[in-house]
C-alpha positions in Angstrom: -26.4 -6.5 13.6 -25.8 -2.9 11.9 -22.2 -1.6 11.7 -20.9 1.7 12.3 -17.9 2.9 9.9 -16.0 5.7 8.5 -14.9 6.2 4.9 -11.2 7.7 4.6 -9.3 8.5 1.8 -5.5 9.0 1.1 -4.6 10.5 -2.1 -7.7 8.9 -3.5 -7.1 5.4 -2.1 -10.1 4.9 -0.3 -11.1 2.6 2.3 -14.1 1.5 4.3 -12.7 1.7 8.2 -14.8 -0.2 10.8 -14.2 0.3 14.6 -13.1 -3.9 15.1 -11.8 -3.2 18.9 -14.5 -5.8 20.5 -12.9 -8.6 19.1 -9.4 -9.9 17.3 -11.9 -11.3 14.2 -12.9 -9.2 11.4 -17.0 -7.9 12.0 -17.7 -9.2 8.1 -16.4 -11.6 5.8 -14.4 -11.1 2.7 -17.6 -11.8 0.4 -19.2 -8.9 2.4 -16.1 -6.6 2.0 -16.9 -7.3 -2.1 -20.2 -6.4 -1.9 -19.2 -3.2 0.4 -16.5 -2.1 -2.0 -18.3 -2.1 -5.1 -18.9 1.9 -6.1 -22.5 1.1 -7.7 -24.2 -1.3 -5.1 -22.3 -0.8 -2.0 -20.4 2.0 -0.2 -17.4 1.9 -2.8 -13.7 1.6 -1.6 -10.4 0.0 -2.5 -10.8 -2.1 0.5 -12.3 -2.8 4.2 -9.6 -1.9 6.9 -10.5 -3.1 10.6 -9.0 -1.6 13.9 -8.3 -4.5 16.1 -7.1 -5.2 19.9 -3.5 -4.8 20.4 -0.8 -7.9 19.5 2.8 -8.6 20.8 2.8 -5.1 22.3 1.5 -2.7 19.9 -1.4 -0.5 20.4 -3.6 -2.2 17.9 -3.8 -4.7 15.5 -4.4 -3.8 11.4 -6.5 -6.1 8.6 -7.6 -5.5 5.4 -9.5 -6.9 2.7 -9.1 -5.8 -0.8 -11.9 -5.0 -3.3 -12.0 -8.3 -4.2 -12.3 -9.9 -0.9 -8.3 -10.9 -0.6 -6.4 -10.0 2.3 -2.9 -8.0 1.7 -0.3 -7.9 4.4 -0.2 -4.4 4.8 -1.0 -1.0 2.8 0.6 2.3 2.9 -2.3 4.5 2.2 -4.3 2.2 4.7 -2.7 2.4 7.3 -2.0 6.3 7.5 -6.0 6.2 7.2 -6.1 4.0 10.0 -4.1 6.3 12.0 -6.4 8.8 11.8 -9.2 6.7 12.0 -7.9 5.7 15.7 -7.0 9.2 16.6 -10.6 10.1 16.0 -12.0 7.3 18.0 -9.7 8.3 21.0 -10.8 12.1 21.0 -9.3 14.0 23.5 -7.2 11.3 24.3 -5.5 10.3 21.2 -1.8 9.9 20.9 0.4 11.4 18.1 1.9 8.0 17.8 1.2 4.7 17.1 2.4 0.9 16.6 0.6 -0.9 14.5 0.5 -5.1 14.3 0.1 -5.9 10.6 0.6 -9.0 8.7 3.9 -7.2 7.5 5.3 -6.7 11.0 4.9 -3.8 13.8 4.6 0.0 11.5 4.5 2.9 13.4 2.7 6.2 11.6 3.0 9.6 13.4 -0.1 12.1 13.1 1.5 15.4 12.3 0.9 19.1 13.3 0.1 20.1 9.8 -2.5 17.0 9.3 0.0 15.2 7.3 0.9 11.6 8.4 4.3 10.1 8.7 4.8 6.3 8.7 7.9 4.1 9.6 7.7 1.5 6.8 10.1 -0.6 8.2 13.5 -2.0 6.2 12.4 -3.6 2.6 13.3 -6.9 1.2 15.2 -7.2 -1.6 16.0 -11.3 -2.0 13.9 -12.9 -4.4 12.7 -15.6 -1.7 11.1 -12.7 0.5 9.5 -11.0 -2.3 8.5 -13.7 -3.5 9.7 -14.3 -7.2 11.1 -16.8 -9.1 13.1 -14.0 -11.3 16.2 -14.9 -9.4 17.8 -17.3 -7.2 16.0 -17.1 -3.8 19.1 -15.6 -1.9 19.8 -13.2 -4.8 18.2 -9.4 -5.7 16.2 -9.1 -8.4 17.6 -5.5 -10.2 17.0 -5.1 -14.0 15.8 -8.2 -14.7 13.9 -8.9 -17.9 10.2 -10.3 -17.8 8.1 -11.4 -20.6 4.5 -9.7 -20.1 1.9 -8.7 -22.8 4.2 -10.1 -25.6 6.7 -7.5 -24.3 10.3 -7.9 -22.7 10.4 -5.7 -19.5 13.0 -4.5 -17.2 12.0 -5.3 -13.7 13.4 -4.9 -10.1 11.8 -6.1 -7.5 11.3 -5.3 -3.8 8.9 -6.3 -0.7 7.3 -4.0 1.7 6.1 -6.7 3.7 3.8 -7.3 0.1 5.3 -8.2 -3.1 6.5 -5.2 -5.6 7.6 -5.2 -9.4 8.7 -1.9 -10.5 9.4 -0.7 -13.9 10.6 2.4 -15.3 8.9 3.5 -18.3 9.2 6.9 -20.5 6.0 7.6 -20.5 3.5 6.2 -17.7 0.4 7.9 -19.3 1.0 5.5 -22.6 0.9 2.2 -20.6 -2.5 0.4 -20.7 -2.4 -0.2 -17.2 -5.7 -2.0 -17.4 -4.2 -4.5 -20.1 -0.5 -5.3 -18.6 -1.2 -4.9 -14.9 -3.3 -8.3 -14.4 -0.7 -10.1 -16.9 1.9 -8.7 -14.1 -0.2 -10.0 -11.2 -0.9 -13.1 -11.8 2.5 -14.4 -13.9 3.8 -17.4 -13.1 7.1 -15.7 -11.7 5.0 -13.9 -8.3 3.5 -17.0 -6.7 1.7 -14.8 -4.4 1.0 -12.6 -7.1 2.1 -8.9 -7.1 1.4 -5.2 -7.0 3.1 -3.8 -9.8 4.5 0.0 -10.3 5.0 2.1 -13.6 7.7 4.9 -12.8 8.7 7.8 -15.2 12.0 9.7 -13.9 11.2 13.4 -13.9 14.3 14.3 -12.0 16.3 12.3 -9.4 14.5 13.4 -6.7 10.9 13.6 -8.4 9.2 10.5 -10.6 5.5 10.0 -11.4 4.0 6.7 -10.7 0.7 4.8 -11.8 0.3 1.4 -10.1 -1.8 -2.1 -10.7 -2.6 -3.4 -7.2 -2.7 -6.6 -6.2 -6.4 -7.4 -5.7 -7.6 -4.2 -6.0 -6.3 -3.2 -9.7 -6.0 0.2 -10.7 -5.9 2.8 -7.7 -5.2 6.7 -7.6 -2.1 5.7 -5.1 -0.2 3.1 -3.3 1.9 3.7 -0.4 4.1 0.7 0.0 4.3 0.9 -3.8 5.7 4.4 -3.6 8.2 3.0 -1.1 9.2 0.4 -3.3 9.4 2.5 -6.3 11.8 4.7 -4.5 14.0 1.9 -3.3 13.9 0.6 -6.6 15.2 3.8 -8.1 18.1 3.8 -5.8 19.0 0.4 -6.7 19.4 1.1 -10.5 20.6 4.4 -10.4 18.0 6.8 -11.0 16.4 8.3 -7.8 17.9 10.0 -4.8 17.1 8.5 -1.4 14.3 11.5 -0.9 12.2 11.2 -3.5 8.8 12.9 -4.0 6.7 10.5 -5.7 3.6 12.0 -7.9 0.7 9.6 -8.1 -2.6 10.2 -10.0 -4.0 11.1 -6.5 -1.3 13.4 -5.8 2.3 13.5 -4.1 3.7 11.3 -1.3 6.9 12.2 0.0 9.5 9.4 0.7 12.7 8.7 2.2 15.1 5.7 2.2 17.3 6.5 5.2 21.2 5.5 4.4 22.3 5.0 7.8 19.3 2.7 9.0 18.0 1.4 6.1 14.4 2.4 7.0 11.9 3.9 4.6 10.0 6.9 5.7 6.2 7.4 4.0 4.9 11.6 4.4 1.4 11.9 2.4 -2.1 12.7 3.6 -5.3 11.0 5.1 -8.8 12.5 5.6 -12.4 11.2 6.5 -14.8 11.6 4.0 -18.0 10.7 5.6 -19.7 8.1 8.5 -22.5 5.8 8.1 -24.1 2.7 9.4 -24.4 -0.8 7.9 -27.5 -2.5 8.0 -28.3 -6.1 7.4 
């Protein structure tokens, strides 16, 4: 049975979006997602996102298969693309704000009049057991902790945005051999569920550059949850302001970690690239 899809991108982090409102189960398997994400033999994407029926008082449910077939808890750039996709599906009846059920909890994206999407990403989790990682005691925070990767000692801070992140600050992000060290961080024994890894160069306290190795997707042009985690880490180690712009290879995200509520807000673009139909 042919399946219609739409291709969206957020700062170059690109996704295949499928209208899955007819069923609570994804229309394709993780193995099929791998084939579709192949940039030479498939459509090409960092992941496949499904818009499923509502759960627990939300408007919709989001699920995502990475390009390697694994399923992450959430995706920051992906949920901005999902919000745009849903608004396009709803047409004239579209709302400007949605509440989306994810494996990381309920997330609320808001479509702004300037074309940007602002997302309430919730409260970051900082305890080792929540991330999870064995770099500290389960009830302790992981801030500026050493780890041995690729025959080098790195100082890392770990944050969960519903998915695990390991952040390290470097002098020059362009000098990081991402394809080499990224997989070694992701599969390090200190991260039982693997990890996303962000390398951050501080330009100013309110502006940083970031490169990312995404768990299950590898090198990507942007990572929304990673940008949020990076700003949290920067605040914790005294390098970043609570409102900081994060420059990624695909563009800039505006991140704010609210002091009173403790919630993280991410603002950035999402754009439809094309639509199509997959045959059997």
